[in-house]
C-alpha positions in Angstrom: -17.5 5.2 -8.7 -14.6 7.5 -9.0 -11.9 7.3 -11.7 -8.6 5.9 -10.4 -5.6 8.2 -10.3 -3.5 5.7 -12.2 -5.4 3.3 -14.5 -4.0 0.7 -16.9 -6.7 -1.6 -18.2 -5.7 -5.2 -19.1 -7.8 -7.3 -21.5 -7.2 -10.9 -20.6 -7.5 -11.9 -24.3 -4.5 -9.7 -25.2 -2.0 -10.8 -22.5 1.4 -11.7 -24.0 4.5 -13.3 -22.5 6.4 -10.0 -22.7 7.1 -8.2 -19.4 5.0 -5.1 -18.8 6.3 -1.9 -17.3 3.9 0.6 -15.8 5.1 4.1 -15.0 2.5 6.8 -14.1 3.1 10.3 -15.6 3.6 13.4 -13.6 -0.1 14.2 -13.3 -0.9 10.6 -12.1 1.9 10.7 -9.6 0.7 14.0 -8.3 -2.9 12.7 -7.8 -1.6 9.5 -6.2 0.5 11.6 -3.8 -2.6 13.5 -2.8 -4.6 10.3 -2.3 -1.9 8.8 -0.1 -1.1 11.9 2.0 2.4 12.3 0.5 4.2 15.5 -0.4 5.4 14.0 -3.7 6.0 10.8 -5.6 9.1 11.6 -7.7 9.3 8.3 -9.4 7.2 5.1 -9.6 7.8 2.0 -11.8 6.3 -1.5 -11.8 8.0 -4.2 -13.8 5.5 -7.1 -14.1 5.0 -10.5 -15.7 1.4 -11.6 -16.4 0.7 -15.3 -16.6 -2.8 -16.3 -17.6 -4.2 -19.6 -16.2 -7.6 -19.9 -17.8 -9.6 -17.0 -16.6 -7.2 -16.3 -13.7 -4.1 -14.1 -14.2 -1.1 -14.3 -12.0 0.9 -11.0 -11.8 4.4 -11.1 -10.3 7.1 -8.5 -10.3 8.6 -5.5 -8.5 7.4 -2.0 -7.6 9.9 0.7 -7.0 9.1 4.3 -6.0 10.8 7.4 -4.7 8.6 9.5 -2.4 8.8 12.7 -0.3 6.8 12.0 2.8 6.1 14.1 5.9 7.7 12.9 9.1 5.1 11.5 11.6 6.7 13.4 14.4 8.1 16.7 13.1 6.0 17.0 9.9 9.2 17.8 8.0 9.4 16.3 4.5 12.1 13.6 3.9 12.8 11.2 1.0 11.7 7.5 1.2 12.5 4.7 -1.2 10.1 1.8 -1.8 11.1 -1.6 -3.2 8.2 -3.9 -3.0 7.5 -7.3 -4.6 4.2 -7.6 -6.4 2.3 -10.9 -6.2 -1.4 -10.6 -7.3 -3.9 -12.9 -8.7 -6.9 -11.6 -10.7 -9.9 -13.9 -10.6 -13.3 -13.7 -12.1 -16.0 -12.3 -9.8 -17.7 -15.1 -7.8 -21.4 -15.2 -8.2 -21.7 -17.0 -4.8 -23.4 -14.8 -2.3 -22.6 -15.4 1.4 -25.1 -15.0 4.2 -24.3 -12.0 6.4 -23.4 -14.1 9.5 -21.8 -17.0 7.5 -18.2 -17.7 8.5 -15.8 -18.1 5.6 -12.1 -19.2 5.7 -9.5 -17.2 3.8 -6.1 -18.7 3.2 -2.9 -16.7 2.7 -3.2 -17.3 -1.1 -6.7 -15.7 -1.1 -5.4 -12.4 0.4 -3.9 -11.1 -2.8 -6.8 -12.1 -5.1 -8.6 -9.3 -6.9 -11.9 -10.1 -8.5 -12.8 -8.7 -11.9 -15.8 -8.7 -14.1 -16.0 -9.3 -17.9 -12.7 -9.6 -19.8 -10.7 -6.7 -18.2 -9.2 -5.6 -15.0 -7.3 -2.4 -13.9 -3.7 -3.3 -13.2 -2.8 0.3 -12.6 -5.1 0.6 -9.7 -3.8 -2.7 -8.2 -0.2 -1.3 -8.5 -1.3 2.0 -6.8 -2.9 0.0 -4.0 0.3 -2.1 -3.6 2.2 1.2 -3.2 -0.3 2.4 -0.6 0.3 -0.7 1.4 4.1 -0.3 1.2 4.0 3.3 2.6 4.8 3.5 6.4 2.2 6.0 7.7 4.3 6.4 10.9 7.7 6.9 9.2 10.1 9.2 11.1 12.4 11.5 9.3 16.0 12.3 10.3 15.0 15.1 12.7 12.3 13.1 14.5 14.4 12.7 17.7 15.1 16.4 17.9 11.4 17.3 17.4 10.4 14.7 20.0 12.7 16.2 22.5 11.8 19.9 21.7 8.1 19.2 22.1 8.4 16.7 25.0 6.9 13.9 23.0 9.3 11.3 24.4 7.0 10.4 27.2 8.1 10.9 30.8 8.6 7.5 32.4 7.3 9.0 35.7 3.9 10.0 34.3 1.1 8.4 32.4 -1.2 5.5 33.1 1.5 2.9 33.6 3.3 5.1 36.1 0.0 5.3 38.1 -0.3 1.5 38.0 3.4 1.2 39.1 2.8 3.4 42.0 0.0 1.1 43.2 2.3 -1.9 43.1 3.4 -3.2 46.5 6.9 -2.9 47.5 7.8 -5.9 49.8 
């Protein structure tokens, strides 16, 4: 297994009521930017509150980040701000094995559960994954319309598969 770009191990026996702030250093932000296909992550900060409930741990807070991302149309870099709520639940790994074809139901609360083994989990990696989910892979920069027009990416209404279908439509 590879080492995460941004790791912050939490031991459930040492959780306090104090808020926790996670900020990756320059090297970690550079590695995360490479992993997520970004030009740069200029800043990243997660302010979190950890609340243990037996062997489960609720994590709530906010993730903010400043990125430089390539435009999906022009490829030109542009700045993006991320402000994302964090709501995760770390739960002990379940020893229950499911049959390959067995149907299981997942509720909305189950979607943000992360299993861990032993007495520790990696909160840094969970924050990194939260950032990854907040990044719009199809974000368009300020010059996207210009690039779309220059390269005829707008799509001609008179061509394409729907134009062919429209031509087949009867006109009564």
